[in-house]
C-alpha positions, 0 to 999 in steps of 0.5 A, a space after each residue: 500499500 503506497 500512501 503520500 502524506 502531506 504535513 503542515 510543518 516540520 517542527 518536531 515538538 508540535 502535537 500534530 508532528 509527534 502524532 504523525 511520527 508515531 502513526 507512521 511507525 505503526 503503519 510502516 510496520 504493517 507494510 505501508 510505503 510512505 512518501 512524505 511531503 513537507 514545507 521545508 527541509 528542517 526538523 522532521 524532514 531530517 529525521 525522516 531522511 535519515 531513516 530512509 523515508 522518501 521525502 519531497 519538499 514543496 512550498 505551500 501555506 495553510 489555506 486559512 486567512 493570514 493571522 491578524 492586523 495587529 500593526 499598521 504593517 500587517 494591515 497594509 500587507 494583509 491583501 498582498 499576503 492573502 493573494 500570495 498565499 492563494 497563488 502559491 498554493 494553487 501553483 503548488 497543487 499543480 506541482 503536486 499533481 505532477 508528482 502524484 502522477 509519477 508516484 501513483 499512490 493508493 491514498 493521499 493523507 493530509 495530516 491536518 485540515 488547514 492544508 488543501 494542496 493534497 486534496 486538490 491534487 488527489 481530486 484532479 487524479 481521482 485518488 482517495 484523500 483523507 483529511 486528518 482533522 486535528 483542530 477546531 481551527 477557530 476555537 483553538 487557534 483562531 484560524 479561519 478557512 479560505 473563503 469559509 468553513 463551508 469550503 472544507 465541508 464541500 471538499 469532505 462531501 465529494 466522492 473519494 474524500 474521507 476524514 479522520 477526526 481525533 476526537 468526537 467533538 472535533 467530528 461534530 464541529 466539522 459536521 462529519 458525525 454520522 458520515 460513513 466517510 468519517 472515523 474517530 481515531 484517537 492519537 497514539 501516544 506510546 506503545 502499550 506499557 506493562 505497568 505505571 512508572 513509580 512516581 518520584 518527588 511530587 513536590 511541584 506543579 507542572 505545565 507543558 505547552 507553547 506560550 500562546 493564548 490557546 494553551 490557557 496560561 493566563 488562566 493558570 497564572 490567575 488560579 495560581 495567584 489565588 492559590 498562593 494567597 491561601 496556601 501556607 506554603 505554595 508549591 512551586 510552579 514549573 512551566 516548560 515550553 517554547 515561545 512562538 510569540 515572544 510578546 505573548 510570553 512576556 505578557 504572561 511573565 509580566 502578569 506573574 510579576 504583577 501578581 507577585 508570584 514570579 518567585 514561585 515559578 520556574 520558566 524552564 523553556 523547551 526541555 527534552 526531559 518532559 517525561 521525567 518532569 511529569 513523573 516528578 510532579 504532584 500534578 500536571 495542569 491542562 488549562 488549554 481553552 479548547 484543546 483538539 485532542 491535547 497530547 500533554 494530558 495522555 503523556 502525563 497519564 502514561 508517566 503516572 502524573 495526576 491530571 488537573 484538566 479544564 473541562 473543555 474540548 479534547 481534554 473533557 473528551 479524554 476525561 469522559 472517555 476515562 469515566 466510561 472505561 473505568 466507571 469513575 473520574 480519572 482527573 480533577 476537572 475545572 471550569 474557572 480559575 477559582 475551581 483550579 485554585 481549589 484543586 491546587 490547594 487540595 493537592 498541596 495539603 492532602 496526602 499524595 496517596 489520596 489521589 493514587 486512585 485517580 492516577 491508577 484509573 488514568 493509567 488504565 485508560 491511556 493504556 487502553 485508548 491511546 496506544 500505538 497499536 490501537 491507533 495504527 490498527 484504526 488507521 490501517 483498517 480505514 485504508 483497507 476499507 477505502 481501497 475496497 470501496 474504490 476497487 
């Protein structure tokens, strides 16, 4: 089975990139022969090339409106940027069509919903195409499809067009629920594990994620401020992650300074020991506004960490899945800064053993629902069904 994959980014730390690499590993073990199309020759490109996977670099952009008009320069360049984006993607779609003629793949699989060059080329050649829908678009990242969301819906309605949605809620958001051409397949995080790792330390609170509004750091800072005012001895807060928007990162740090909690926070930056940091935390906090799926949560669950999660989007769905599987809550839910602050206080004053049942149920859930094996089986079976329909 030959499959061409279209990626939106080569950044190795993004959730879509991590999920793709784990998926690809599982599918190649089943005999899938991949070719991966990327927008540049950094990060994942080098990783794939070193392992012998065929890679192709093309120049393309998301089929979404350019971000914001925050400055006069952005305002003046908005129309030229939009026109340039449309022209570039049309030209690259034609280039990709010629490449697919040579490769003759069975399926074209685009790793996100905001890139449409794969759909355009596959449609021109009557090759089945899959959109792997990992994002709400508007709710999580403030992205808006060109010319509207209806364009994506029309593409998904076409013959030979399919979708994999990473949660049921994302499937509903994009109006794909109930359609024979759409499947919900949860992202893979790790291979199935024989047992939960033993936790060490549990003497700090932990957040991992990019410094961007979607990740909810502003709510975390607000809640931690409330918590620190009431705690006899506030646990330190460790924050790990990169800063794609330095201005936003500085606003968050300024917020912490203004609230008098900066001395309680360790700004760790990007780290390669996230698993160890999760394992040593009293709790991992997921304050994202509307996470698509959210890899941080299952990664922390695999590492034996207690989860304190915002009751929205993919975070909520993962918690709901845990309740369905185990019969009880697997995490501490919150909707407001006050509720989050209350959980932080509970975690810091109560014995760690009080929350071991949450951790045990969370590990059972993640080790059942989000393994490499379960994900690869789901995607591969969908490939086989698509090819049976087209042959």
